[in-house]
All heavy atoms as an XYZ file, in Angstrom:
900
protein
N     -12.308    -12.816     15.577
C     -11.109    -13.537     15.954
C     -10.151    -12.567     16.636
O     -10.077    -11.402     16.296
C     -10.444    -14.161     14.737
C     -11.323    -15.067     13.909
S     -11.050    -16.828     14.011
C      -9.359    -17.063     13.764
N      -9.422    -13.070     17.586
C      -8.434    -12.261     18.291
C      -7.127    -12.256     17.503
O      -6.964    -12.999     16.535
C      -8.183    -12.822     19.707
O      -7.662    -14.147     19.585
C      -9.470    -12.854     20.519
N      -6.208    -11.414     17.936
C      -4.916    -11.285     17.245
C      -4.170    -12.613     17.199
O      -3.445    -12.891     16.243
C      -4.070    -10.223     17.931
N      -4.364    -13.457     18.230
C      -3.653    -14.736     18.257
C      -4.451    -15.860     17.600
O      -4.088    -17.028     17.692
C      -3.294    -15.119     19.698
C      -4.526    -15.359     20.565
O      -5.655    -15.186     20.074
O      -4.345    -15.727     21.740
N      -5.547    -15.520     16.910
C      -6.331    -16.529     16.205
C      -7.449    -17.140     17.037
O      -8.219    -17.941     16.528
N      -7.549    -16.782     18.316
C      -8.603    -17.322     19.159
C      -9.943    -16.664     18.877
O     -10.019    -15.595     18.275
N     -11.014    -17.306     19.305
C     -12.350    -16.791     19.056
C     -12.981    -16.152     20.289
O     -14.065    -15.618     20.205
C     -13.253    -17.907     18.556
C     -12.853    -18.440     17.196
C     -13.803    -19.496     16.722
C     -13.390    -20.018     15.366
N     -14.295    -21.060     14.884
N     -12.313    -16.219     21.423
C     -12.877    -15.680     22.655
C     -12.270    -14.302     22.925
O     -11.056    -14.137     22.925
C     -12.596    -16.618     23.852
C     -13.130    -16.028     25.140
C     -13.210    -17.991     23.606
N     -13.148    -13.310     23.130
C     -12.704    -11.967     23.480
C     -13.474    -11.524     24.711
O     -14.525    -12.057     25.021
C     -12.916    -10.949     22.330
C     -12.095    -11.323     21.107
C     -14.367    -10.821     21.973
N     -12.961    -10.540     25.386
C     -13.661    -10.012     26.555
C     -14.918     -9.278     26.100
O     -15.029     -8.844     24.948
C     -12.753     -9.051     27.332
O     -12.553     -7.863     26.579
N     -15.864     -9.126     27.009
C     -17.083     -8.392     26.694
C     -16.749     -6.952     26.330
O     -17.312     -6.384     25.393
C     -18.048     -8.441     27.878
C     -19.385     -7.754     27.684
C     -20.129     -8.310     26.476
C     -20.223     -7.882     28.935
N     -15.812     -6.362     27.047
C     -15.392     -4.992     26.758
C     -14.890     -4.869     25.318
O     -15.257     -3.957     24.591
C     -14.308     -4.565     27.741
C     -13.811     -3.148     27.524
C     -12.716     -2.765     28.502
O     -12.175     -3.595     29.220
N     -12.391     -1.498     28.531
N     -14.057     -5.803     24.903
C     -13.516     -5.772     23.544
C     -14.608     -6.039     22.504
O     -14.623     -5.409     21.444
C     -12.399     -6.796     23.400
N     -15.511     -6.955     22.803
C     -16.589     -7.278     21.863
C     -17.500     -6.071     21.637
O     -17.837     -5.753     20.498
C     -17.397     -8.462     22.383
N     -17.875     -5.381     22.711
C     -18.738     -4.199     22.575
C     -17.996     -3.108     21.814
O     -18.555     -2.474     20.914
C     -19.229     -3.712     23.963
C     -19.886     -2.349     23.862
C     -20.187     -4.731     24.569
N     -16.734     -2.889     22.150
C     -15.953     -1.854     21.465
C     -15.823     -2.141     19.970
O     -15.850     -1.221     19.153
C     -14.572     -1.738     22.106
N     -15.707     -3.403     19.621
C     -15.495     -3.762     18.214
C     -16.782     -3.834     17.408
O     -16.826     -3.396     16.258
C     -14.775     -5.105     18.134
C     -14.513     -5.557     16.730
C     -13.642     -6.776     16.671
N     -13.447     -7.184     15.292
C     -12.798     -8.268     14.942
N     -12.273     -9.045     15.861
N     -12.672     -8.584     13.675
N     -17.843     -4.413     17.987
C     -19.016     -4.724     17.183
C     -20.260     -3.868     17.447
O     -21.211     -3.924     16.683
C     -19.377     -6.198     17.336
C     -18.383     -7.081     16.641
C     -18.109     -7.121     15.301
C     -17.514     -8.026     17.236
N     -17.131     -8.033     15.038
C     -16.745     -8.615     16.210
C     -17.303     -8.456     18.549
C     -15.801     -9.590     16.443
C     -16.363     -9.441     18.776
C     -15.616     -9.991     17.741
N     -20.277     -3.083     18.487
C     -21.449     -2.242     18.755
C     -21.123     -0.803     18.365
O     -20.152     -0.228     18.845
C     -21.868     -2.321     20.243
C     -23.072     -1.427     20.503
C     -22.178     -3.767     20.631
N     -21.944     -0.257     17.494
C     -21.739      1.091     16.980
C     -22.932      1.974     17.321
O     -24.072      1.489     17.372
C     -21.568      1.055     15.460
C     -20.430      0.172     14.978
C     -19.081      0.649     15.465
O     -18.799      1.843     15.474
N     -18.236     -0.281     15.901
N     -22.723      3.276     17.544
C     -23.848      4.181     17.799
C     -24.880      4.088     16.679
O     -24.542      3.897     15.510
C     -23.191      5.562     17.823
C     -21.777      5.292     18.253
C     -21.433      3.967     17.597
N     -26.148      4.193     17.078
C     -27.242      4.149     16.117
C     -27.780      2.764     15.823
O     -28.757      2.619     15.091
N     -27.160      1.739     16.380
C     -27.610      0.372     16.124
C     -28.936      0.079     16.821
O     -29.289      0.702     17.807
C     -26.581     -0.649     16.625
C     -25.320     -0.729     15.827
S     -24.210     -1.975     16.519
C     -24.330     -3.209     15.257
N     -29.637     -0.925     16.284
C     -30.799     -1.495     16.956
C     -30.329     -2.746     17.683
O     -29.678     -3.604     17.082
C     -31.886     -1.874     15.945
O     -32.421     -0.714     15.359
N     -30.630     -2.818     18.964
C     -30.174     -3.930     19.803
C     -31.382     -4.611     20.426
O     -32.241     -3.943     20.999
C     -29.262     -3.413     20.915
C     -28.062     -2.580     20.484
C     -27.407     -1.932     21.701
C     -27.067     -3.446     19.726
N     -31.449     -5.935     20.329
C     -32.517     -6.667     21.009
C     -31.939     -7.271     22.284
O     -30.948     -7.987     22.241
C     -33.118     -7.765     20.141
C     -34.178     -8.526     20.862
N     -35.406     -7.970     21.152
C     -34.178     -9.754     21.398
C     -36.127     -8.847     21.836
N     -35.393     -9.934     21.993
N     -32.552     -6.970     23.395
C     -32.130     -7.506     24.689
C     -33.161     -8.518     25.141
O     -34.285     -8.161     25.481
C     -32.003     -6.375     25.711
C     -31.062     -5.241     25.310
C     -31.108     -4.127     26.337
C     -29.653     -5.751     25.125
N     -32.800     -9.777     25.107
C     -33.726    -10.847     25.457
C     -33.826    -10.960     26.973
O     -32.851    -11.309     27.630
C     -33.263    -12.163     24.859
N     -34.984    -10.617     27.498
C     -35.219    -10.738     28.933
C     -36.031    -11.993     29.185
O     -37.172    -12.097     28.769
C     -35.969     -9.512     29.472
C     -35.126     -8.289     29.511
C     -35.185     -7.357     28.503
C     -34.238     -8.084     30.557
C     -34.395     -6.229     28.530
C     -33.436     -6.965     30.587
C     -33.516     -6.036     29.575
N     -35.410    -12.942     29.825
C     -36.081    -14.181     30.210
C     -35.483    -14.582     31.549
O     -35.201    -13.724     32.353
C     -35.908    -15.249     29.120
C     -34.471    -15.380     28.680
O     -33.540    -15.161     29.450
N     -34.262    -15.734     27.424
N     -35.246    -15.839     31.779
C     -34.650    -16.258     33.042
C     -33.264    -15.692     33.265
O     -32.837    -15.469     34.387
N     -32.540    -15.457     32.188
C     -31.200    -14.883     32.271
C     -31.200    -13.556     31.525
O     -31.436    -13.510     30.331
C     -30.182    -15.835     31.656
N     -30.962    -12.494     32.230
C     -30.954    -11.166     31.608
C     -29.538    -10.799     31.164
O     -28.569    -11.219     31.783
C     -31.463    -10.141     32.608
C     -32.899    -10.395     32.963
C     -33.374     -9.408     33.982
N     -34.774     -9.655     34.251
C     -35.300     -9.611     35.449
N     -34.578     -9.305     36.492
N     -36.576     -9.850     35.607
N     -29.429     -9.974     30.121
C     -28.104     -9.584     29.626
C     -27.498     -8.450     30.461
O     -27.119     -7.403     29.942
C     -28.401     -9.149     28.191
C     -29.798     -8.616     28.262
C     -30.512     -9.481     29.273
N     -27.408     -8.655     31.784
C     -26.952     -7.596     32.690
C     -25.538     -7.125     32.391
O     -25.275     -5.921     32.369
C     -27.055     -8.048     34.136
C     -28.489     -8.162     34.605
O     -29.380     -7.501     34.075
N     -28.731     -8.996     35.577
N     -24.620     -8.055     32.175
C     -23.230     -7.667     31.915
C     -23.138     -6.856     30.624
O     -22.416     -5.853     30.559
C     -22.336     -8.899     31.839
N     -23.880     -7.256     29.608
C     -23.879     -6.525     28.339
C     -24.436     -5.118     28.521
O     -23.881     -4.148     28.016
C     -24.693     -7.296     27.298
C     -24.796     -6.590     25.973
C     -23.676     -6.419     25.171
C     -26.002     -6.094     25.533
C     -23.763     -5.762     23.949
C     -26.104     -5.434     24.318
C     -24.983     -5.277     23.527
N     -25.545     -4.991     29.272
C     -26.132     -3.669     29.487
C     -25.184     -2.766     30.277
O     -25.057     -1.579     29.975
C     -27.475     -3.801     30.204
C     -28.550     -4.393     29.318
S     -30.185     -4.379     30.076
C     -29.988     -5.561     31.387
N     -24.500     -3.319     31.272
C     -23.530     -2.517     32.034
C     -22.390     -2.043     31.135
O     -21.934     -0.907     31.221
C     -22.974     -3.312     33.203
C     -23.942     -3.490     34.343
C     -23.311     -4.381     35.420
N     -24.296     -4.852     36.338
C     -24.452     -4.376     37.563
N     -23.667     -3.437     38.019
N     -25.394     -4.867     38.357
N     -21.922     -2.926     30.269
C     -20.815     -2.559     29.376
C     -21.251     -1.507     28.364
O     -20.493     -0.582     28.051
C     -20.256     -3.798     28.672
C     -18.942     -3.559     27.969
C     -17.848     -3.017     28.885
O     -17.746     -3.431     30.056
O     -17.064     -2.163     28.408
N     -22.471     -1.610     27.852
C     -22.994     -0.561     26.966
C     -23.005      0.782     27.684
O     -22.582      1.798     27.130
C     -24.421     -0.891     26.527
C     -24.616     -1.857     25.388
C     -26.107     -2.112     25.177
C     -23.983     -1.358     24.118
N     -23.512      0.785     28.917
C     -23.571      2.029     29.697
C     -22.178      2.585     29.930
O     -21.949      3.795     29.796
C     -24.281      1.781     31.026
N     -21.212      1.730     30.248
C     -19.839      2.186     30.492
C     -19.230      2.830     29.250
O     -18.622      3.889     29.317
C     -18.947      1.014     30.909
C     -19.039      0.629     32.338
C     -17.960     -0.423     32.663
N     -18.400     -1.202     33.788
C     -18.891     -2.431     33.740
N     -18.979     -3.066     32.590
N     -19.289     -3.052     34.827
N     -19.372      2.161     28.124
C     -18.675      2.619     26.919
C     -19.356      3.779     26.210
O     -18.678      4.566     25.545
C     -18.496      1.457     25.947
C     -17.483      0.449     26.429
C     -17.077     -0.537     25.361
O     -17.063     -0.224     24.174
N     -16.725     -1.748     25.779
N     -20.671      3.917     26.353
C     -21.373      4.920     25.556
C     -21.968      6.067     26.354
O     -22.449      7.027     25.759
C     -22.465      4.242     24.716
C     -21.907      3.371     23.625
C     -21.785      2.005     23.798
C     -21.472      3.922     22.436
C     -21.267      1.198     22.810
C     -20.949      3.127     21.426
C     -20.842      1.765     21.614
N     -21.935      6.012     27.686
C     -22.527      7.109     28.462
C     -21.757      8.397     28.202
O     -20.565      8.382     27.899
C     -22.555      6.776     29.947
C     -21.203      6.824     30.599
C     -21.300      6.642     32.103
N     -19.961      6.595     32.639
C     -19.387      5.525     33.145
N     -20.047      4.403     33.225
N     -18.153      5.579     33.592
N     -22.469      9.492     28.301
C     -21.844     10.783     28.083
C     -21.863     11.246     26.639
O     -21.514     12.370     26.341
N     -22.273     10.362     25.752
C     -22.342     10.740     24.350
C     -23.636     10.266     23.744
O     -24.231      9.312     24.227
N     -24.081     10.904     22.699
C     -25.330     10.465     22.073
C     -25.100      9.196     21.252
O     -24.510      9.246     20.185
C     -25.715     11.647     21.182
C     -24.415     12.310     20.861
C     -23.520     12.074     22.052
N     -25.503      8.054     21.787
C     -25.298      6.792     21.088
C     -26.453      6.478     20.147
O     -26.279      5.772     19.166
C     -25.098      5.653     22.083
N     -27.640      6.981     20.465
C     -28.777      6.832     19.568
C     -29.246      5.418     19.336
O     -29.699      5.080     18.246
N     -29.141      4.563     20.347
C     -29.569      3.179     20.191
C     -31.085      3.056     20.177
O     -31.795      3.804     20.839
C     -29.039      2.298     21.329
C     -27.554      2.100     21.301
C     -26.771      2.550     22.345
C     -26.934      1.475     20.236
C     -25.402      2.374     22.339
C     -25.566      1.299     20.207
C     -24.795      1.748     21.262
N     -31.572      2.075     19.420
C     -32.939      1.603     19.514
C     -32.857      0.244     20.195
O     -32.109     -0.627     19.741
C     -33.590      1.456     18.123
O     -33.691      2.747     17.534
C     -34.963      0.829     18.220
N     -33.582      0.080     21.287
C     -33.541     -1.165     22.050
C     -34.914     -1.815     21.984
O     -35.926     -1.173     22.242
C     -33.158     -0.902     23.525
C     -33.302     -2.159     24.356
C     -31.732     -0.383     23.600
N     -34.935     -3.099     21.622
C     -36.183     -3.854     21.680
C     -36.052     -4.915     22.753
O     -34.967     -5.444     23.003
C     -36.510     -4.488     20.321
O     -35.530     -5.429     19.955
N     -37.169     -5.185     23.412
C     -37.192     -6.136     24.508
C     -38.637     -6.484     24.817
O     -39.534     -5.656     24.613
C     -36.537     -5.504     25.732
O     -36.752     -6.293     26.860
N     -38.863     -7.690     25.321
C     -40.234     -8.052     25.689
C     -40.725     -7.184     26.842
O     -41.892     -6.875     26.945
C     -40.316     -9.528     26.060
O     -39.453     -9.804     27.141
N     -39.827     -6.794     27.720
C     -40.184     -5.934     28.837
C     -38.960     -5.228     29.381
O     -37.839     -5.704     29.244
N     -39.188     -4.069     29.965
C     -38.088     -3.308     30.546
C     -38.617     -2.631     31.803
O     -39.475     -1.766     31.731
C     -37.580     -2.269     29.551
C     -36.330     -1.561     29.998
S     -35.644     -0.487     28.714
C     -34.967     -1.680     27.589
N     -38.132     -3.093     32.942
C     -38.641     -2.554     34.200
C     -37.541     -2.085     35.117
O     -36.358     -2.344     34.893
N     -37.938     -1.382     36.160
C     -36.998     -0.815     37.104
C     -36.305     -1.834     37.982
O     -35.310     -1.532     38.625
N     -36.803     -3.076     37.985
C     -36.189     -4.087     38.828
C     -34.954     -4.716     38.190
O     -34.348     -5.599     38.760
C     -37.209     -5.178     39.161
O     -37.655     -5.794     37.965
N     -34.579     -4.275     37.001
C     -33.348     -4.758     36.380
C     -32.655     -3.597     35.680
O     -33.085     -2.453     35.767
C     -33.620     -5.928     35.426
C     -34.645     -5.637     34.382
N     -34.414     -4.837     33.306
C     -35.921     -6.045     34.278
C     -35.482     -4.760     32.563
N     -36.423     -5.487     33.132
N     -31.614     -3.886     34.972
C     -30.759     -2.844     34.409
C     -31.280     -2.199     33.135
O     -30.642     -1.295     32.606
C     -29.372     -3.427     34.137
C     -28.563     -3.771     35.379
C     -27.292     -4.504     34.994
C     -28.236     -2.523     36.152
N     -32.419     -2.622     32.642
C     -32.945     -2.023     31.422
C     -33.098     -0.524     31.529
O     -32.767      0.218     30.604
N     -33.579     -0.057     32.675
C     -33.756      1.385     32.843
C     -32.421      2.112     33.002
O     -32.350      3.315     32.771
C     -34.679      1.689     34.017
C     -36.152      1.325     33.790
C     -36.986      1.686     35.002
C     -36.704      1.975     32.549
N     -31.358      1.402     33.361
C     -30.034      2.025     33.439
C     -29.642      2.567     32.067
O     -29.108      3.664     31.946
C     -28.973      1.030     33.964
C     -27.570      1.577     33.778
C     -29.233      0.705     35.413
N     -29.940      1.799     31.035
C     -29.623      2.265     29.685
C     -30.387      3.539     29.356
O     -29.871      4.422     28.687
C     -29.960      1.180     28.658
C     -29.154     -0.106     28.752
C     -29.609     -1.079     27.678
C     -27.670      0.168     28.638
N     -31.614      3.644     29.859
C     -32.403      4.843     29.591
C     -31.870      6.033     30.375
O     -31.823      7.145     29.864
C     -33.872      4.596     29.934
C     -34.549      3.427     29.217
C     -36.012      3.347     29.617
C     -34.381      3.520     27.721
N     -31.446      5.812     31.616
C     -30.965      6.926     32.436
C     -29.627      7.470     31.944
O     -29.309      8.628     32.202
C     -30.847      6.545     33.925
O     -29.928      5.465     34.061
C     -32.193      6.151     34.500
N     -28.844      6.655     31.246
C     -27.570      7.140     30.719
C     -27.763      8.017     29.491
O     -26.843      8.711     29.077
C     -26.634      5.977     30.334
O     -27.269      5.189     29.328
C     -26.260      5.132     31.529
N     -28.949      7.968     28.888
C     -29.222      8.776     27.712
C     -28.718      8.182     26.413
O     -28.705      8.855     25.388
N     -28.319      6.918     26.416
C     -27.781      6.321     25.197
C     -28.856      5.679     24.328
O     -28.582      5.284     23.208
C     -26.657      5.307     25.506
C     -27.174      4.109     26.283
C     -25.519      5.986     26.237
C     -26.141      3.009     26.479
N     -30.077      5.583     24.847
C     -31.185      4.975     24.104
C     -32.153      6.071     23.676
O     -32.634      6.838     24.497
C     -31.910      3.919     24.962
C     -33.132      3.378     24.248
C     -30.959      2.790     25.335
N     -32.436      6.120     22.382
C     -33.388      7.092     21.845
C     -34.785      6.503     21.695
O     -35.773      7.224     21.733
C     -32.945      7.593     20.476
C     -31.741      8.516     20.547
O     -31.360      8.933     21.662
O     -31.164      8.805     19.487
N     -34.850      5.174     21.484
C     -36.140      4.543     21.224
C     -36.171      3.166     21.858
O     -35.185      2.431     21.804
C     -36.372      4.425     19.716
C     -37.697      3.807     19.336
C     -37.862      3.806     17.819
C     -39.184      3.209     17.419
N     -39.371      3.230     15.956
N     -37.333      2.819     22.439
C     -37.549      1.489     23.010
C     -38.754      0.871     22.324
O     -39.810      1.503     22.212
C     -37.790      1.549     24.530
C     -38.126      0.168     25.071
C     -36.585      2.111     25.250
N     -38.594     -0.358     21.871
C     -39.680     -1.138     21.288
C     -39.938     -2.274     22.260
O     -39.056     -3.101     22.500
C     -39.299     -1.689     19.904
C     -38.901     -0.546     18.977
C     -40.427     -2.527     19.322
C     -38.244     -0.994     17.689
N     -41.130     -2.306     22.860
C     -41.352     -3.265     23.942
C     -42.835     -3.511     24.187
O     -43.690     -2.742     23.736
C     -40.702     -2.740     25.224
O     -40.803     -3.691     26.249
N     -43.096     -4.557     24.945
C     -44.454     -4.859     25.382
C     -44.762     -4.268     26.737
O     -45.921     -4.057     27.086
N     -43.727     -3.974     27.543
C     -43.919     -3.388     28.861
C     -42.697     -2.566     29.235
O     -41.573     -3.041     29.149
C     -44.130     -4.475     29.923
C     -44.166     -3.934     31.319
C     -45.311     -3.302     31.798
C     -43.067     -4.022     32.151
C     -45.350     -2.782     33.085
C     -43.096     -3.509     33.445
C     -44.245     -2.884     33.907
N     -42.935     -1.337     29.644
C     -41.860     -0.487     30.154
C     -42.401      0.163     31.410
O     -43.346      0.942     31.357
C     -41.452      0.607     29.154
C     -41.064     -0.019     27.822
C     -40.314      1.441     29.702
C     -40.966      0.977     26.708
N     -41.843     -0.172     32.533
C     -42.334      0.399     33.780
C     -41.730     -0.273     34.987
O     -40.666     -0.880     34.904
N     -42.416     -0.163     36.082
C     -41.979     -0.770     37.333
C     -42.761     -2.066     37.541
O     -43.951     -2.134     37.247
C     -42.229      0.187     38.499
C     -41.583      1.561     38.329
C     -40.078      1.508     38.281
O     -39.464      0.584     38.837
O     -39.488      2.408     37.665
N     -42.110     -3.066     38.046
C     -42.769     -4.348     38.268
C     -42.971     -4.663     39.750
O     -43.795     -5.496     40.093
C     -41.959     -5.461     37.619
N     -42.220     -4.011     40.615
C     -42.290     -4.334     42.037
C     -42.678     -3.101     42.829
O     -42.145     -2.027     42.548
C     -40.935     -4.856     42.529
C     -40.955     -5.255     43.987
C     -41.445     -6.490     44.357
C     -40.525     -4.377     44.977
C     -41.499     -6.856     45.691
C     -40.576     -4.736     46.307
C     -41.054     -5.969     46.660
O     -41.117     -6.341     47.973
N     -43.549     -3.157     43.770
C     -44.281     -4.318     44.272
C     -45.486     -4.678     43.425
O     -46.088     -5.720     43.609
C     -44.713     -3.889     45.663
C     -44.864     -2.409     45.574
C     -43.828     -1.964     44.589
N     -45.843     -3.832     42.452
C     -46.922     -4.168     41.524
C     -46.644     -3.430     40.206
O     -45.980     -2.392     40.200
C     -48.276     -3.751     42.093
O     -48.322     -2.360     42.281
N     -47.144     -3.964     39.089
C     -46.903     -3.310     37.798
C     -47.502     -1.910     37.763
O     -48.630     -1.690     38.175
C     -47.617     -4.232     36.804
C     -47.774     -5.522     37.500
C     -47.893     -5.211     38.953
N     -46.694     -0.954     37.280
C     -47.156      0.427     37.170
C     -46.213      1.185     36.239
O     -45.091      0.754     36.001
C     -47.218      1.091     38.529
C     -45.868      1.222     39.212
C     -46.004      1.571     40.687
N     -44.723      1.674     41.325
C     -43.955      0.665     41.694
N     -44.337     -0.560     41.470
N     -42.799      0.855     42.284
N     -46.649      2.315     35.719
C     -45.774      3.111     34.854
C     -44.565      3.649     35.625
O     -44.612      3.860     36.825
C     -46.677      4.258     34.402
C     -48.070      3.796     34.650
C     -47.992      2.879     35.823
N     -43.500      3.894     34.902
C     -42.294      4.472     35.482
C     -42.343      5.992     35.319
O     -42.559      6.495     34.209
C     -41.061      3.931     34.769
O     -39.928      4.717     35.045
N     -42.125      6.711     36.390
C     -42.096      8.177     36.304
C     -40.962      8.648     35.413
O     -41.102      9.607     34.667
C     -41.942      8.788     37.695
C     -43.160      8.638     38.534
C     -42.956      9.336     39.857
N     -43.911      8.810     40.810
C     -43.814      8.947     42.102
N     -42.798      9.588     42.631
N     -44.729      8.448     42.899
N     -39.818      7.995     35.509
C     -38.676      8.389     34.686
C     -39.003      8.254     33.197
O     -38.734      9.148     32.409
C     -37.428      7.567     35.023
C     -36.303      7.848     34.072
C     -35.519      8.976     34.236
C     -36.070      7.028     32.991
C     -34.508      9.268     33.334
C     -35.067      7.312     32.084
C     -34.273      8.438     32.265
N     -39.586      7.124     32.828
C     -39.935      6.896     31.424
C     -40.975      7.910     30.974
O     -40.862      8.494     29.889
C     -40.426      5.447     31.205
C     -40.966      5.259     29.798
C     -39.298      4.463     31.481
N     -41.979      8.145     31.798
C     -43.010      9.136     31.463
C     -42.386     10.497     31.196
O     -42.665     11.148     30.186
C     -44.023      9.240     32.600
C     -45.126     10.275     32.329
C     -45.822     10.724     33.570
N     -44.851     11.362     34.470
C     -44.999     11.445     35.780
N     -46.037     10.922     36.378
N     -44.077     12.038     36.518
N     -41.505     10.933     32.090
C     -40.865     12.243     31.935
C     -39.970     12.298     30.693
O     -39.916     13.315     29.999
C     -40.062     12.605     33.183
C     -40.944     12.826     34.399
O     -42.176     12.976     34.235
O     -40.396     12.834     35.525
N     -39.264     11.193     30.407
C     -38.382     11.148     29.234
C     -39.194     11.225     27.943
O     -38.795     11.897     26.987
C     -37.538      9.880     29.258
N     -40.345     10.564     27.919
C     -41.200     10.606     26.732
C     -41.794     12.002     26.563
O     -41.781     12.574     25.469
C     -42.302      9.533     26.817
C     -43.352      9.733     25.727
C     -41.696      8.137     26.723
N     -42.298     12.569     27.652
C     -42.913     13.902     27.577
C     -41.927     14.980     27.138
O     -42.286     15.922     26.447
C     -43.517     14.283     28.926
C     -44.806     13.569     29.212
C     -45.400     14.016     30.520
N     -46.649     13.327     30.787
C     -47.279     13.360     31.935
N     -46.784     14.060     32.950
N     -48.405     12.701     32.095
N     -40.660     14.830     27.531
C     -39.654     15.837     27.176
C     -39.064     15.614     25.783
O     -38.302     16.442     25.293
C     -38.526     15.840     28.206
O     -37.746     14.659     28.060
N     -39.395     14.475     25.161
C     -38.867     14.184     23.833
C     -37.526     13.475     23.823
O     -36.950     13.255     22.764
N     -36.998     13.104     24.992
C     -35.710     12.398     25.059
C     -35.837     10.934     24.669
O     -34.841     10.284     24.369
C     -35.132     12.477     26.472
C     -34.721     13.850     26.913
C     -33.995     13.837     28.260
N     -34.472     12.861     29.215
C     -35.290     13.125     30.241
N     -35.720     14.345     30.444
N     -35.655     12.172     31.075
N     -37.050     10.383     24.715
C     -37.248      8.953     24.477
C     -38.518      8.731     23.671
O     -39.546      9.345     23.939
C     -37.357      8.214     25.814
C     -37.553      6.703     25.762
C     -36.315      6.024     25.170
C     -37.828      6.154     27.161
N     -38.418      7.858     22.693
C     -39.576      7.438     21.909
C     -39.901      6.001     22.277
O     -38.994      5.184     22.449
C     -39.258      7.533     20.416
C     -40.375      7.091     19.518
C     -39.986      7.086     18.040
O     -38.900      7.585     17.693
O     -40.774      6.561     17.248
N     -41.173      5.697     22.399
C     -41.597      4.338     22.735
C     -42.510      3.823     21.636
O     -43.420      4.517     21.186
C     -42.338      4.296     24.084
C     -41.382      4.642     25.209
C     -42.965      2.925     24.304
C     -42.035      4.668     26.571
N     -42.252      2.590     21.213
C     -43.107      1.886     20.267
C     -43.615      0.647     20.992
O     -42.822     -0.216     21.374
C     -42.305      1.507     19.025
C     -43.118      0.925     17.912
C     -42.251      0.654     16.687
O     -41.420      1.508     16.334
O     -42.425     -0.423     16.097
N     -44.918      0.569     21.204
C     -45.483     -0.525     21.996
C     -46.041     -1.628     21.101
O     -46.734     -1.353     20.128
C     -46.603      0.009     22.889
C     -46.103      0.995     23.923
C     -47.221      1.573     24.746
O     -47.910      2.469     24.236
O     -47.404      1.104     25.879
N     -45.713     -2.847     21.474
C     -46.208     -4.039     20.806
C     -46.684     -5.002     21.881
O     -46.160     -4.996     22.993
C     -45.092     -4.710     20.001
C     -44.625     -3.927     18.830
C     -43.905     -2.771     18.840
C     -44.850     -4.238     17.462
N     -43.655     -2.337     17.574
C     -44.220     -3.229     16.697
C     -45.506     -5.263     16.803
C     -44.241     -3.221     15.316
C     -45.513     -5.258     15.425
C     -44.902     -4.252     14.688
N     -47.596     -5.890     21.546
C     -47.949     -6.949     22.493
C     -46.787     -7.936     22.529
O     -45.934     -7.953     21.635
C     -49.237     -7.663     22.068
O     -48.996     -8.472     20.931
N     -46.756     -8.757     23.550
C     -45.673     -9.747     23.660
C     -45.662    -10.667     22.440
O     -44.604    -10.991     21.903
C     -45.832    -10.581     24.931
C     -45.796     -9.768     26.194
S     -44.181     -9.072     26.468
C     -44.398     -8.464     28.117
N     -46.847    -11.079     21.991
C     -46.924    -11.980     20.832
C     -46.450    -11.284     19.572
O     -45.638    -11.837     18.822
C     -48.352    -12.492     20.652
C     -48.572    -13.347     19.405
C     -47.710    -14.618     19.432
C     -50.040    -13.708     19.239
N     -46.939    -10.095     19.298
C     -46.543     -9.442     18.044
C     -45.069     -9.066     18.027
O     -44.441     -9.074     16.976
C     -47.428     -8.198     17.754
O     -47.369     -7.303     18.860
C     -48.852     -8.585     17.475
N     -44.502     -8.761     19.187
C     -43.060     -8.477     19.234
C     -42.276     -9.732     18.878
O     -41.336     -9.677     18.078
C     -42.647     -7.968     20.612
C     -41.177     -7.610     20.770
C     -40.752     -6.522     19.786
C     -40.877     -7.177     22.184
N     -42.672    -10.881     19.436
C     -41.989    -12.147     19.107
C     -42.147    -12.487     17.633
O     -41.184    -12.906     16.977
C     -42.526    -13.262     19.984
N     -43.350    -12.290     17.090
C     -43.570    -12.566     15.677
C     -42.771    -11.608     14.796
O     -42.262    -12.000     13.745
C     -45.061    -12.489     15.352
C     -45.923    -13.583     15.973
C     -47.402    -13.306     15.704
C     -45.523    -14.959     15.477
N     -42.673    -10.382     15.209
C     -41.890     -9.390     14.468
C     -40.417     -9.809     14.397
O     -39.775     -9.716     13.352
C     -42.020     -8.028     15.141
C     -41.230     -6.952     14.481
C     -41.372     -5.659     15.234
N     -40.502     -4.666     14.619
C     -40.364     -3.445     15.032
N     -41.043     -3.027     16.085
N     -39.550     -2.607     14.438
N     -39.876    -10.263     15.535
C     -38.480    -10.703     15.553
C     -38.290    -11.947     14.694
O     -37.270    -12.086     14.012
C     -38.035    -10.983     16.986
C     -37.908     -9.745     17.886
C     -37.748    -10.172     19.330
C     -36.760     -8.868     17.427
N     -39.272    -12.837     14.731
C     -39.183    -14.067     13.940
C     -39.205    -13.762     12.443
O     -38.509    -14.398     11.666
C     -40.334    -14.995     14.297
C     -40.255    -16.334     13.642
C     -41.388    -17.235     14.105
C     -41.299    -18.587     13.408
N     -42.356    -19.476     13.833
N     -39.990    -12.763     12.061
C     -40.100    -12.420     10.632
C     -38.774    -11.866     10.151
O     -38.348    -12.007      9.061
C     -41.199    -11.391     10.414
């Protein structure tokens, strides 16, 4: 609730109030991606170790999912696909390098088991 009793707050205020370093965040990628939320996370937490764990059905270079990885605020990704999707599916060099250097941990699940895991 806002100071005046209302229930609507800006995205900036919502992230500042309810998102804390070290949280696990699920980003639902479907027809509508959480682009504004991902941009706000990057704005508020870049430059510091936020230590987020992000789960998602997929995370590719054609959307902002990799922006969270490049800012260094994500320590672990739980997903069915992490890579480039255009012009054809392939691994991401950035993700490969981040994993090899120890900056990023990846936990891979199939699309079905990830959905079942979230449902449980």
